[in-house]
C-alpha positions in Angstrom: 114.6 103.9 105.1 112.9 104.2 101.8 112.5 102.5 98.4 115.2 103.6 96.0 114.4 106.1 93.3 115.9 106.0 89.8 119.7 106.0 90.2 122.7 107.4 88.3 124.3 104.0 87.5 127.8 105.3 86.8 127.8 107.2 90.1 126.6 104.1 92.0 129.4 102.1 90.4 131.9 104.8 91.0 130.9 105.0 94.7 130.9 101.2 94.9 134.4 100.9 93.5 135.5 103.4 96.2 133.9 101.5 99.0 135.4 98.2 97.8 138.9 99.7 97.7 138.3 101.3 101.1 137.4 98.0 102.7 140.3 96.1 101.2 142.7 98.9 102.4 141.2 99.1 105.9 141.0 95.4 106.6 144.2 94.0 105.2 144.6 90.4 106.3 146.9 90.0 109.3 150.1 88.0 109.3 151.9 89.8 106.5 152.4 93.3 105.0 149.9 94.3 102.4 150.9 95.4 98.9 152.5 98.8 98.8 149.7 100.3 96.7 147.1 99.2 99.4 148.9 101.0 102.1 148.8 104.8 102.6 151.9 106.8 101.8 153.7 107.4 105.1 153.8 111.2 104.4 154.7 112.7 101.0 153.9 110.5 98.0 150.8 108.7 96.6 149.4 105.2 96.4 146.1 103.7 95.3 145.0 103.6 98.9 145.3 107.4 99.1 142.7 107.8 96.3 139.9 106.2 98.4 138.9 109.0 100.8 139.0 111.9 98.2 137.0 109.8 95.8 134.4 109.2 98.4 134.2 113.0 99.0 133.9 113.5 95.2 131.0 111.0 95.2 129.3 113.0 98.0 129.5 116.1 95.8 128.1 114.2 92.8 125.1 113.1 94.9 124.5 116.8 95.9 123.9 117.7 92.2 120.9 115.4 92.3 119.8 115.9 95.9 119.7 119.7 95.7 118.1 119.9 92.2 114.6 120.5 93.7 114.1 124.1 95.0 113.3 124.2 98.7 112.9 127.1 101.1 116.1 128.3 102.8 114.9 127.3 106.3 114.2 123.8 105.1 117.5 123.6 103.3 119.5 124.7 106.4 117.6 122.3 108.7 118.3 119.4 106.3 122.0 120.1 105.8 122.7 120.8 109.5 120.8 117.7 110.6 122.5 115.4 108.1 126.0 116.9 108.9 125.3 116.4 112.7 124.2 112.8 112.3 127.1 111.9 110.1 129.5 113.5 112.6 127.9 111.7 115.5 128.1 108.4 113.8 131.7 108.9 113.1 132.4 109.9 116.7 130.5 106.8 118.0 132.3 104.6 115.6 135.7 105.6 117.0 134.4 105.2 120.6 133.1 101.7 119.8 133.1 99.2 121.5 132.9 101.7 124.4 134.7 99.2 126.7 138.2 97.8 127.0 140.0 95.2 129.1 142.0 96.5 132.0 143.8 93.9 134.2 141.4 91.2 132.9 138.3 93.2 133.5 136.1 95.2 131.2 136.0 99.0 131.8 134.3 101.9 130.1 136.4 103.8 127.7 136.2 107.4 129.0 135.2 110.2 126.7 138.5 111.9 127.7 140.4 109.3 125.6 138.1 109.3 122.6 139.0 110.6 119.2 136.8 113.5 118.1 137.7 113.9 114.4 137.8 111.1 111.8 136.7 110.1 108.4 132.9 110.5 108.8 133.5 113.7 110.8 135.4 115.2 107.9 132.8 114.1 105.4 130.1 115.8 107.6 132.0 119.1 107.7 132.9 119.1 104.1 129.3 118.2 103.1 128.1 121.1 105.2 130.5 123.7 103.7 130.0 122.5 100.2 126.2 122.5 100.6 126.3 126.2 101.6 128.5 127.0 98.6 126.3 125.1 96.2 123.2 126.8 97.5 124.4 130.4 97.1 127.2 130.4 94.6 127.2 130.0 90.8 129.5 127.4 89.2 132.0 130.1 88.3 132.1 131.3 91.9 132.4 127.7 93.2 135.6 127.3 91.0 136.9 130.6 92.4 136.1 129.5 95.9 138.0 126.2 95.3 141.0 128.2 94.2 140.8 130.4 97.3 140.6 127.4 99.6 143.6 125.6 98.1 145.8 128.7 97.9 144.7 129.9 101.3 145.4 126.6 102.8 148.9 126.6 101.3 149.5 130.1 102.6 148.3 129.1 106.1 150.6 126.1 106.3 153.6 127.9 105.0 153.2 131.0 107.2 151.7 129.7 110.5 153.5 126.4 110.9 157.0 125.9 112.4 159.3 128.1 110.2 161.9 125.3 110.1 159.4 122.5 109.1 156.0 123.9 108.1 154.9 120.7 106.4 156.0 118.2 109.0 153.6 116.1 111.0 153.9 118.0 114.3 155.1 121.3 112.9 152.3 122.1 110.5 149.6 124.7 111.3 146.9 122.1 111.3 148.4 120.1 114.1 148.9 123.3 116.1 145.2 124.1 115.7 144.0 120.6 116.6 146.2 120.6 119.8 144.8 124.0 120.7 141.1 123.4 120.1 140.7 119.6 120.6 143.6 118.5 122.7 146.1 115.6 122.4 143.8 113.0 124.1 141.1 113.5 121.4 143.4 113.1 118.4 144.5 110.1 116.4 146.8 107.9 118.4 148.7 106.0 115.7 150.6 108.6 113.8 153.0 110.2 116.3 150.4 112.7 117.6 149.3 113.9 114.1 145.6 113.6 113.2 145.2 113.0 109.4 141.5 114.2 109.6 142.2 117.3 111.6 140.1 120.5 111.4 142.3 122.6 109.1 142.4 119.9 106.4 138.6 120.3 106.0 139.3 123.4 103.8 141.1 121.7 100.9 139.0 118.5 101.4 135.8 120.5 100.7 137.2 121.2 97.2 136.9 117.5 96.4 133.2 117.7 97.2 132.7 120.8 95.2 134.5 119.2 92.2 132.2 116.2 92.4 129.2 118.5 92.4 130.4 120.4 89.4 131.2 117.2 87.5 127.8 115.7 88.1 126.0 118.9 87.3 128.0 119.1 84.0 126.9 115.6 83.1 123.3 116.3 83.9 123.3 119.4 81.7 124.9 117.4 78.9 123.2 114.0 79.0 124.6 111.4 76.6 127.0 114.0 75.0 130.2 112.3 73.9 132.0 115.7 73.7 131.0 116.5 77.3 132.5 113.2 78.5 135.6 113.9 76.5 135.9 117.4 77.9 135.5 116.0 81.4 138.3 113.5 80.8 140.6 116.2 79.3 139.9 118.4 82.3 140.9 115.5 84.5 144.2 115.0 82.7 144.9 118.7 83.0 144.3 118.7 86.7 146.5 115.6 87.2 149.3 117.4 85.3 148.7 120.6 87.4 148.9 118.6 90.6 152.2 117.0 89.5 153.5 120.5 88.5 152.6 122.0 91.8 154.1 119.1 93.8 157.7 120.3 93.9 156.5 123.4 95.8 153.6 121.8 97.7 154.2 118.0 97.8 151.5 115.5 97.2 150.4 114.2 100.7 147.1 112.6 101.5 147.6 112.9 105.3 148.3 116.7 105.0 145.7 116.9 102.2 147.8 119.3 100.2 146.6 121.3 97.2 148.6 119.2 94.8 147.0 116.1 96.3 143.5 117.6 95.7 144.3 118.4 92.0 145.7 115.0 91.4 142.8 113.1 93.0 140.1 115.3 91.4 141.7 114.7 88.1 141.8 111.0 88.6 138.1 111.0 89.6 137.1 113.1 86.6 138.8 110.7 84.2 137.3 107.7 86.0 133.7 109.1 86.1 133.9 110.2 82.5 134.9 106.6 81.5 132.2 105.0 83.6 129.5 107.4 82.2 130.6 106.5 78.7 130.5 102.8 79.4 127.4 102.5 81.6 124.8 105.3 81.2 121.9 104.4 78.9 122.6 100.7 79.4 121.0 98.1 81.7 123.0 97.0 84.7 124.8 93.7 84.3 126.2 91.3 86.9 129.6 93.1 86.9 128.1 96.5 87.5 125.5 95.1 89.9 128.3 93.9 92.2 129.6 97.5 92.6 126.1 99.0 92.5 125.2 97.1 95.7 128.0 98.9 97.5 127.0 102.2 96.0 123.4 102.0 97.1 124.1 101.9 100.8 127.7 103.1 101.2 127.3 104.6 104.7 125.8 101.4 106.2 128.3 99.2 104.5 131.2 101.4 105.7 130.0 101.4 109.3 129.5 97.6 109.2 132.9 97.0 107.7 134.6 99.1 110.4 132.6 97.8 113.4 132.2 94.1 112.5 136.0 93.6 112.2 136.4 95.1 115.7 133.8 92.6 117.0 135.7 89.8 115.3 138.9 91.0 117.0 137.2 91.0 120.4 136.1 87.4 120.1 139.2 85.5 121.2 139.9 82.0 119.9 143.2 82.0 121.8 144.7 84.3 124.4 145.0 87.7 122.8 144.1 86.3 119.3 140.7 87.4 117.8 138.8 85.6 115.1 139.9 87.9 112.3 143.6 87.6 113.1 143.3 83.8 113.5 141.6 83.4 110.2 144.0 85.7 108.4 147.1 83.8 109.8 145.9 80.2 110.0 143.9 80.1 106.8 144.9 82.8 104.3 148.6 83.0 105.2 148.8 79.2 105.2 147.1 79.1 101.8 149.1 82.0 100.3 151.9 83.4 102.4 152.8 87.1 102.2 150.9 90.1 100.7 148.7 87.9 98.4 147.3 86.1 101.4 146.7 89.4 103.1 144.8 90.5 100.0 142.7 87.3 99.8 141.7 87.8 103.5 140.6 91.3 102.8 138.7 90.3 99.7 136.9 87.6 101.7 135.9 90.2 104.3 134.8 92.4 101.4 132.4 89.7 100.2 130.9 89.5 103.7 130.2 93.2 103.6 128.8 92.8 100.1 126.4 90.2 101.3 124.9 92.7 103.7 124.5 95.2 100.9 123.0 92.5 98.6 120.3 91.6 101.1 119.4 95.3 101.5 119.3 95.8 97.7 117.1 92.7 97.2 114.7 94.2 99.7 114.7 97.6 98.1 116.2 99.3 101.1 118.3 102.4 100.8 119.2 104.0 104.1 119.3 107.8 104.1 120.0 110.3 106.9 
């Protein structure tokens, strides 16, 4: 833990917006279906919820443009990157194993490692961060763009040639699922999507492009501070990528779970437009109460993410009635009673969001920024 240094306000707000939407999506109030835009597309397609994870990866890349600006020896660089990637991966693995016990015939029993998911959100972030860090260290911006194209086109070729010939883009027929089953095994994969793991190993390749795009975007802004034309060019590039993703989608459909190339272009484009707009609005100006709310989330995103995921599990374990945890009881008996349907579900999620914000606020007031 350390005192925070000078921050890139628009990046903090961008990251904070991402964390806010993530919490609302992941902790939708029980008792009713959430709004369609707050639920991931079942396979092909796109919703607002699908923009969360790629935007977080984009923000990781933006941070790299600042974290790697100071020259350091290669050995120190490798040690730093590998240590950080390993810690993030371990935290993700432990998060999915939590609470480490479950009830079996009314008694608590240890959840065996054999039934624990290996891959996941933080695990993918760790792998993408590591691959992107190596690229940033040894490649020029032009070569990073070329590498991104190779990753997206190569991933497309792998899926279309190594998956099931009859259904190369299906959940169980795609090459990524085949690789996960071979290297990881069914018991260590995601359990809620018919045997398909949305954060599988092969999807790390196109996901890394989101990180590299964030790095290039932040580097571009650093090299053109306060330039209106630079922000306009970034926004135009974003629009071009959005259109390119849509144009590619008939051949390679937009799919967050499969992390297709068209999905990467679409989400990078959206993030470029959003970051350009935030930079135009916020940089060079003092924070205000509106920006501070999101900045709190952006200062300690990893801590708040872990807290949001683990605390809701704890609330579910504390039963107020047989088989009914606190979070479910509150969602049904308070928020659904107050506003039945999707709106009540949203209100419950927003209330939980504010609980998570309170943790971030206390840390910000004490000047604490947790870094790995």
